[in-house]
N, C-alpha and C positions, 0 to 999 in steps of 0.2 A: 531641659527635658521638654518644656513647652514648645520651643523652637523646633526641636527634632520631630515631635508629634505633628506639628503644623505642616512641616515639609513632607513628612511621610504620608499624611492623609491627602495632601495635594497630589503627590506622585501616584498614589494608589487610585485616586479618582481619575487621573488622566489615563493610566494603564487600563483600568476597568472599561472606560469608554472606547479605547482603542481596540481591545480584544473583543468587546461586544460587537463592534462594527465588523471586524473580520469574521466573527461567527455568523453574523447576519448575511454577509457576503457568501459564505459557504452554504448556509441553509437555503438561501434563495437562488444559489447557483448563478449569481449575477457577476458581471465583469467589474473589476476593481482597478483603481489607479495603481495598485501595487503589483499588478500582473506584469508590468514591464520589468520587474525585478525577478521574475521566474526564470528558470533555465530556458535557454533558447530552444524552441520546439523543433523537432525533426521535420524534414521536408521530403515528400515522396519524389523519388528520382525518375519515376515513369517507366522503370524497367522491371520491377519486381511483379510477382503474381499477386497483386493487391486488388481486392474487390471491396470498394467502399460500402456496398449494400450490406455487407456482413457486420457493419458497425452496430447493427441491432442486437448482435450477440454480445451483450454487455455484462454478462455474468457467467460463471462456470456452469450454472444450472441451464442457462439458455444454450450454451455451446453443446452441452450434453444432450439436450433435447433435439437439437439440430442434427448432431452426429447420429443419434439413435434413429431419427427419421430416414437419414440417408442409408444407414445400414439395413433397415427394414425394407426399404424400397429395392435396394440392390439384391437383397436375399430373395425377395419375391420374384424379381425379374431375371435373376442370374440362371444361365443354362448349366452352370457348374453345380453338380450335386454335392460336391465337397466344400461348398461355400460355408465358411465357419466364422463365428464371432471372434475366436481367438486370433485368427490370422488376419482378418479384414479390418477389424475395428481400429487398431493402431494406425493403419494406413489412412483410414477415413479421417481420424482426428488430426493426423499430421498434415493432410491436404487442406483441411478446413483452417487450421491455424496458419498455415503457409499463406493462404489467401486473405486471412482476417487482418494481418498486420503487414506494415512495411517496416523496414529497418530503422532503428533510432530509439535511444533511451526515452522512456516516458518517466517524468519525475513529478513529485508533488509540487504544487504552487500555492499561491495565496487564496485560490478559489476552491481548493479541496483539502489541503492539510497545511495551513500556514505555519503551525508550530514545527513541522518537520523541516521546512525551509528556513525558518528563523533560527533554529538551533543548529543547523548544518555547519556553520563556521566554527562552532565549538567542538565539533567531532573531527577526529583525525581523517576519517574517510569522507572525502568531498562528495562522494556519490551516495551518501547515506539516505538521501531523499529519493533516489531512484527506486521506483515502486517494486515491491516484492510480494504484495498481497494479491493473489490471482484475480479476485473480482475487481480490484481497483485498476489493475493493468488493463482489463477489458473495457475500461472507460475511455481508452485512447485508441487511435487508429495505428499508432506506431509502438513498437516494442523492440528492445535489443535482444540479442541471442539468448542471454540468460533469462530474460523475462518471458519470451516465447516458450522456452523450455519449461519454466516454472508452471505456466498455465497448462501446457500439454501433459506434463507429468502428473499434475494435480488431477486432471480428468482421468487419465489412465489408471491412477491409483484407486480412484473411486470405482472403477470397473474391475478391480481385482488384479491388475497387472503389477508386477514388480518393476521398478524403474531405478535408474542410477544416473547421476551426472557424469558427463565426459568432458573434462577440461583440457585445454591446450595452452601450453606456455611456450611461445616462440621468442620470448625475451624482448628486448627493446627493438630489435631489428624486424621481427615478424609480428609481434603483438600476441594477443590471446584470443581465445574463443571459448564458447560454452554451448555444449549440445547434450544429448542424453541417449540412453539405450533403454529399450523395453525388453522384458524377458517373456518369450512365448515360443511354443514349438521346441521346448528344451534347449533354447539357445538365446543369446543376446542379439538384438537388432538395433542398428544405429540410425538415429534421426537427427536432421538438422533443418528445422523449419525456417530458420533465419537466412542462411546463405543459399538455400534452395538448390542443392545438388540435383543432377539429372535423375528424376525418379525412375525412368525406364532402365537406366544402367544399373541402379541399385536393385530394382525389382528382378532383373535378370539373374541376380545372385541371391534372391530371397532376402533382400535387405540385410546384408551381412553385418557383423560387428565391426567396430573400429579396429580391432586387432587384425581382422582379416583384411580390411582395406589398406592398412599401413603395410602389411606384408605383401600386398599385391598392388604396387604403386600404379601400374597401368590402369587398373580399375578405378583407383582413387582419382587419378588425374582425368580420366574420362568422365567421371561423375562431376568433378569440379572443373570442367573445361573452361569456365570463365575466369578462373584464378590464375595468377602467375605461378608457374610450377615451382620455382625456387621458394617462394613464400609458402605455398601449400605444403610442401614436404618439410620445410624448416619448422613449421608450426605443428603439423599433424604427427610428426614423429615423436614429439614430446607431449604425449597425451597421458592423462591420469584419470582415475575413477573416483567418484564420490561413494559414500556408503549407500547401500540399497535402501530405497524408500526414505532417505533422510533429506529433510529440507536443508538446502545448502546455505541459507542466509538467516540463521536463527536470530542473530543479534539485530540485524536490520528489521526483521519481522517484529520483534519486541519493541524496538524504537518507534516504528511506524504505527503500531497499535496504540502505544502510550501517547504519542503526539497527536494522533487522531482524536483520542479521548480528550486531551487537553485543548485541542482546537475548538471543541464544543463546550467545554466546561470551565476553562481557566477564568473567564470573566466572573463566574459565580464565586470562586475562591477569592478573587481580587475584591469583589463587592463585600464579602464577609470580612476580609481583612480591613477594608476601609471603615466599615461600621464599628469594628472593635477599636481601631485607632482613634476614630472620631469620638467615640464614647469616652475614652481615657482622656483625650484632649479637653473635652468639655468639662470633665470633672475637675481638671486642674485649673481651668480659668474661671470656674464658678466660685464667687467669693464665699458663699455659705453653702457648704455641702451638707444638706439636711438629710440624714439617713435614719429612718425609724425613730424620729424624734417624737417626744410627747409634750404637749403644751398643757401645763397645769393651770386650771382655772380656779381661783379661790372661791370658797363658798360665800354666799351673801347672807349675812346675819346668822345667828346661831340656832334659831328654832325651826325655821324651814317650812311653816304651814301658811296657807292663804289666809286663814282666819286670824292668825297671829298678826300678820301685817295689816289687815283691815282694822283691827282693834286699836293698834298703835297709831294709825293715821287718824282715827276718830279722836 
């Protein structure tokens, strides 16, 4: 038992220091030697409508404020008397997100959620550390199709729009894709901020639904003129919907929130465990375990007064 407790306290002490160091790295937002173990970062291809200056929009609140300001300006200067929030706001948000990110998954690393990355090999889904929390996605210049849709849908839901995911399953040959639709003007409207279809083509048909686009392949191929036609049709014909206003990655969301909490607090639990084990170990190796002991002191002589002792000494 002594040997076990000795080894346990040693390992707990090492683990405590290791995770305390990683927590300090996150809190101070400093570079770490462990960052080389992060997922390979995405690289801008120079072709997308990416505006680096929009990186200052690093939370959903800030994106909302920015989109609100654009809407208010456009409304004030628009000659169109029918200019309405319902019709225009989703277009503004889509355009902002389109320019805010370039394509590529953003994933947690040792500098922002080390527990998500450390535990990833234990989870069947290798992309469990790909970020799904909207505010955290906005800490990066790059985001994949699903991540851009998550941010956009989150903002539109705040503004009272109903949204739903639109997924595409082209199998191993054509791959998959993730977009969304927003409901306004009594119909669903399709958005793809990641692959950036021709906005003018879609605007000419009042931003139609994916159902309309798939039924009208000439419009679909005109909007996605940069895509190979075979791949486009092979993927987009196999579309499916998510539930209205449902977050599409609830398990990943729970996982990432829990691991973020542990990234900041695990060292506290390890320290507490170390102190408990250390205390038990010291009890075992201490030869005399004195606990609430009472030392009896025998009385000196029987009478007990100062005068008594003085007389006897004389």
